[in-house]
C-alpha positions as CSV (number, residue, x, y, z in Angstrom):
1,M,0.1,0.0,-0.1
2,S,1.4,3.3,-1.0
3,D,1.4,6.5,1.3
4,D,-0.4,8.8,-1.1
5,P,-0.5,12.2,0.7
6,R,-3.8,12.9,-1.1
7,R,-5.3,10.2,1.1
8,R,-4.5,12.3,4.3
9,V,-6.6,15.4,2.9
10,P,-9.2,16.1,5.6
11,R,-12.9,15.7,4.8
12,T,-14.8,19.0,4.1
13,D,-17.1,18.5,7.2
14,T,-13.9,18.1,9.3
15,V,-12.3,21.2,8.1
16,L,-15.8,23.1,8.5
17,A,-16.0,21.8,12.0
18,D,-12.7,23.5,13.2
19,A,-13.5,25.9,15.8
20,R,-11.3,28.7,14.4
21,L,-13.8,28.9,11.6
22,A,-16.7,29.8,13.7
23,P,-16.4,33.5,13.0
24,A,-16.0,33.1,9.4
25,L,-19.0,30.8,9.2
26,A,-21.1,33.3,11.1
27,A,-19.9,36.2,9.2
28,L,-19.8,34.7,5.6
29,G,-21.9,31.6,5.7
30,R,-21.3,28.2,5.3
31,A,-21.4,28.2,1.5
32,R,-18.6,30.7,1.2
33,V,-16.4,29.1,3.9
34,K,-17.0,25.8,2.3
35,E,-15.9,27.1,-1.3
36,V,-12.5,28.3,0.2
37,G,-12.2,24.8,2.0
38,L,-12.7,23.0,-1.3
39,A,-10.0,25.2,-2.9
40,A,-7.6,24.3,0.0
41,Q,-8.4,20.7,-0.3
42,G,-7.5,21.0,-4.0
43,R,-4.3,22.7,-3.3
44,A,-3.5,19.9,-1.0
45,R,-4.4,17.3,-3.4
46,A,-2.2,18.9,-6.1
47,G,0.7,18.9,-3.5
48,D,0.9,22.8,-3.3
49,I,0.3,22.5,0.6
50,A,0.6,19.7,3.1
51,P,-2.7,17.9,3.8
52,E,-2.4,18.8,7.5
53,A,-2.5,22.5,6.5
54,V,-5.8,22.6,4.9
55,A,-7.8,24.1,7.9
56,D,-4.8,26.6,8.5
57,E,-5.2,27.7,4.8
58,V,-9.0,28.2,5.2
59,V,-8.4,30.1,8.5
60,A,-5.8,32.4,7.0
61,T,-8.0,33.1,4.0
């Protein structure tokens, strides 16, 4: 079995459950924050960021 880093990309619901995103979810709405999360997941799948950094990227955005 290979250690494909794409398998480590967190699920969308896991990213959105990050407590640091509560203010953004309240201010911007779930759809907008989810859009940013999906983009970060895509960057992780492409190898541009570490899978473990997905939530951090969403928070920073």
